[in-house]
N, C-alpha and C positions, 0 to 999 in steps of 0.2 A: 536418247534420241534414236528414233527408227530409221531404217534405211528404205528408200523408195526404189523400187525396181521398175524401170522404164522398158517395157517390151514393144514390140512392133505393133500390137493392137492398140496399146496406149497412144503411140505416136500417130497412128492412122486415126484414132478417135479425136485426138486434138486437132489434126489437121481438117478433119471433117468439121468440128465444132467452129474453127476459125473461118471456114468457108460459109457456114451458116450465120456468122456475125456474132458469135459469142465472144465474150470478153476473156481472152486467154490469160490476161493478167489477174483477173478475179479467181480463175480456176486454179492458177498456180499459187495464189495466196491461200486458198482452201487446202490445197495439198500440203502447203508449208505448215498449216495449222495441225493437220494430221501427223506430219512427220514429227513435229516439235511436241505437241501435247498429247495427240491421240484423241482430241475433241474437235467437233465442229461448232460454229456459232449457232445459236438457237434459231436464227432466221432461216437456216437451211433446212430445219425439221427432219434430221436424220432418224430413220426408224429401221427396225429389222423386217426382213421379208419372211414370208411363210410358204409352206408347200414345197414345190420343187426347189425353190430358192432359199430354203431354211438356212440360217447361218450366215447370210449375206446382208448387207446394208443398202439402203437407198435414200436419196435425197428428194423430198417432195416438191420443193420450190424451184423449178428450173429458172425463175426470173431472178434468182439470187446470183445468177452468173451474168 
């Protein structure tokens, strides 16, 4: 099992997402999947980024939240 570091930027982003009407419960369940398994469900369509952001990952489907 991995550890999740929750910094101030993460807290700020979660607060902003809540204000925009995003489901915090769904986001936390995705984070739980990452912490336990390291894998996201296929519905999230995770993919690697390129260029300046090489080595980072993104989720293409914001409606999954």
